[in-house]
N, C-alpha and C positions, 0 to 999 in steps of 0.2 A: 504494500499499500504506500508506504514511504517512498519506494523507488518510483512508483507511479506518479505520485505528486510532484517528485524532483523532476521527473521527465517533462510534466506539463508545464511546470514554471520555466524550464529551459526553453521549450517550445515558444511560450508566450514571450519571453524576452527577446528570442530570435525574431518572432514576428514584429516587434516593436521596433527592433533595429532596422529591419526592412522597410517598415513604415517611414522611419526617420530618414531614410535615403542612404543607409550605409549598411555594410554586413560586418561580421566579424573578421572575414577574410581580407577585406579590402580597406578597413579603416575608415575614419571620418571624412566626409566631403566638406572641405574647407572653403570658405568664401575667400576672395582675394584679400591680402594683408590690408591693402589701403582702403578697402570698402568701408564707408561709414566713418572714415577718418579725416583729419583736417592737416594739411601740409602748410607750414609757415615758411615763405620766402623771405629772409633777411636781406634787404637791398642796401648796399653800402653807397646809397645816394639820397639826395633830398627829393622830396615829391615835386613833380612839375617839370622836371629837366629831361634831357634826352635819355639818360639812364633809367629814369623811371618809365619812360615810354617803351624801352627795350623790354623791360621786365613785364609791363602790362600786355605786350603783344605775345608773349609766350604763354601766360597763365591759362587761356582757355584751351590750349593745345596740349599742354601737359596734363591738364584734368582730363582731356579726351583719351589720351594715349596710356596713362597710367592705370593699370587694371583696378577696377573698383572706382574709378572715377571719383578721387577724394575732392573735397572742398580745398581751395587754395586761397589763402590770405597773404597780404604783403605788408611787412613791417619795415620801417625805414631806420637806418643807423648810419647816418652821414657824420663822420667825425674822425679826427686825428689823420686826415688825408687817406684813410683807408685802414688805419690800425684798428679802429674800434670793431669794425666788422670782421676783420681777419681774427682778432683776438677771442671775439664772441664765438665765432664758428669753431675755433680750435680749443678753447678752454671751458666754455659754458654750455654750447648747444649739445642737447642730448643725441647720441649716436644711433638713433632709433629709426632713421630714414624720413622723419617728419619735419625736419629743418633743413632746408636748402639755403646756401648762401650765393647771392647774386654779386660778385665782386666787381670792382673796376680793375683796370690793369695795374693801377697804383699798389693795390695789395700785393701783387707779385713782385713789384720793383722794390718796395720797402724791405721785403724779406731778404731779396738777393743783395741789397745795399747794406744790410745789416744795421738798419736804422734803429735809434733808441725807441723804446716803447713797443717793439714788435715782439710779442709773446707766442708767435705761432711759426709753424714750419710748413712752407708751401709744398714740400715733398711728401707730407703726410695726409694731405687732403685726397678725397676721391673726385676726380674731375669728371663733369656730366656734359662738357661742351661748352660752346660760346656761339651766340647767334651772330656774331660780326667778328671779322679779322681785319677790317680795313678802318683806319681812324685817321683821315687826313686832318690836320691841324693848320689853321691860318692865323696870322699875326695881323692886328688892325689897330688903327687909332681913330678917335672921334674927329669928325671934319673940322670942328671949331678949333682943334688944337693947331692946324695949319701944318701938319706934318704929312704932306701929300706924297712924299716920296722918302726912299732910303737916305738920299743925301741930307735931306732936312732932318731926318730922324737922327742921323749920325752927328749933325751940326748942334742939336739941341742938348742941353744938359738937364739932368733930373727928371727925364719923362717919368710920369707916374704909372706904373704898370700893376693894374689891378690883377688879383689871381684868387685861385680857391686855396683852401688851407694849405700850410706848409707840407710838402711831401706828396701832395695830391698830383696826379699825372698833369693836370692842367697847369698847376704851379711850375712844375718842372718844364713843361712846354714853353711857358711865359719866359723863364729864365734863359732857355735855349735860344729863343729868337733874339733876345736882348743881347746875349753873348755873341752870337753869329752875325748879328747885323751891326755890331758894333756900337750900340748905344752908350752914351757918355753918362756915367754915374746915374744909372736908372735907380728909381725908388720903387721897391716892391711893396705893394700893399695887399698881403694875403688875408684870407678868412672869410671870403665872400661864398655864398651859395650861387649856383649858376644863374638863376634868374636875378638875384640881387646885383650880380656884376653887369647885367645889361642896363638896370636902372642907374648905377653908378656911373657908367659911361655917358648916359643921357643927361645926368645932373652935373657932369663935369667933375666928379669926385676923382675920377682916375682918367688917364689919357689914352691908355692902351690895354689890350688884353690878348691872349691867344685862346683859341676855342676851336672845337671840331667844326669842319665845314658844314657837316650836316645840321648841327645845332643852329648855326647862323641861318641856313635856309629854312630850317623848320619854324624857328621863332621870329626871325627878324629878316625876311626877304627883301623888304623895302631898303634895308641898309646897303644893299647891293645895287639893286634895281634904281634907287633915287640917288645913289652916291652919298649916303648920309655917314658913311665910314670909308676911311682909305685903307685899302688892303695892300699889304706890303710882301709877304712871302708865305710859302706853304711847306709843311713838311709831309712828304707822301708816305703813306703806310697802306700797301708795300711800296717800295721805290718803283718808279716808272709807271704807276697806275694813276692816270690823271683824272682829277676831279672836273667834270664837265664845266662847272661855272667858274672855277678858278685856275683852269688849265694855263691861263697866261702868267700866273705869279711865278717868280723865280723860286726854285727849289732851295730849301735851307742848305743842302750839300753844297751849292755852288758858291757859298760864302766861306767854306772851310779853307784853312790855311796850310793844313799839314795832314798826314797820314793818321796821326792820332786823333785829330779833329774828326776825320771820317769815320774812324772806328767808333768814336764816341756817338755820332749820329746813328750809325749802325745799331749799336747797343740799344739806343732809344727807340728805334723802329721795332726791334725784337720784343722789347717789353710790351709795345702797343699791339703787336701782332696777336698777342694772347687774347685781345678783345675784351669782352665781359665775361670772365670765367664763372660758371655755375658749379658749386662744390657741395659734397656731403662731408660731414666731419669725420675725423680719424675714429676708427672703431666701428663704423657703421657695418652691419651685417652684409657680406658679399651678395646675398640674393636680392637684398633690397637695392643695393648699388646698382646691380645688373638691371633690375626693373626700370629704375629711373634713368639709367643712361639708354636703355633701348627706347624709352618714351622720348627722350631727347632726339635720338636718331629719326625716329618716325616724324617728329615735329619738323626737323629740318628738312625732311623730304617731302613734306606736305606743301602742295602749291597753294593751298588756302592760307598757310601761315606765311608763305613769302608774299601774298598779297595783303594780308593784314599788317605785316611788318613794314611793308612800303607805305601803307596808308597812315600807320601810326607814328612811325619813326621818321618818315621822309626819305628814306633811301633803301636800296636793296640790301637784303641780308646776305652775308657772306659767312656762312656757318663754318665753325671748326667742331668736327665730331669728337666724342671723348677721347679716342686713341689719338687723334691729331693734335688735340690740346695738350695731352699728357706728353707726348712726344716733343712738342714745341717747348715745353717748359724743361724737359730733360736736356735739350739741345741749346738752350740759353747760354751764351758765353758767361764764365764766372771768373774771369781773369781779375786778379786782385788789384793790380794797378789801374786797369781800366774802371773798375768798380769804385774805387777810391775817387778817381776824377769824376765820375758821374754823380757821387755823393755831394760833391760841392754844388751841384744844381738842384739836388732835392731837399737841401737844408737852409737855414736862415742866413748863413755865412755870405760875405760878399762874393761876387763872382771871380773866378780866377783870372789872373793876367793872361793875355795872349802873347 
């Protein structure tokens, strides 16, 4: 009798397992890990700028291609020229696959240059890819300053150059232009957010700035079309790829005076070629890394993404796949002497003598 009751109980339990959608032989049928969860993208930029638009163009496609279609929210962490978001992703973000870092290229440069306040190691992150690998930078002055050509720029003394925080890629870019164009005792005024710097130019608080060509055309096309700013030179990233609306500007390398200066510009290009890297923190389980990397690959191959990116950002996407971005970082020159020279441009010290 007891044997019969035990048999009945086993049979009932087996039937319940079948009704629940699994069997003792095949284990549980699991929902995708990301189903019902929320991913937070920590963007190392301020809201409203070109970096923010790049992130926003990615969000709906990541949600589409990550199995389980998780909710995705964006938080902003613009500070320390990239140190804040880099440190957060390395030291604070939980390695559970639910926090993604959206870096600027300055996060990479700060680590390679061994700058103070950097508490992260770029070789320890898991790289998911970058939506762009071109980053043309232009240098320009407000019309009212009367600095309509390079000769007038060089003749003027104390040109006020507005910039992003010390160490930011835009800050470094501004100092590169000032150095190679031969500005006399330029005064750098750092600490602006991108939209604030536009306003500072219009108010006459600063005379000049460096900015990505895309940002200029997205936010202020009339500055070019109506001649409200004087544009002087461009840094091509990658070299030789002309930006259609600024193809007439001299390339910064044409102002180099030595092989060392050319190498310095080459290093700057390589830093920018990493684009806007997306990362997962060290320690993230391999399967979750692979899930998000594959979602990135599918996003970058989606023609709808490219149309959306063009619409929101104002330029064509030039993606780096996860493996391409990882290799680009591994191949970045780390020559100590060249890096020490580059560091003089990323910090607050006076520019080196030529």
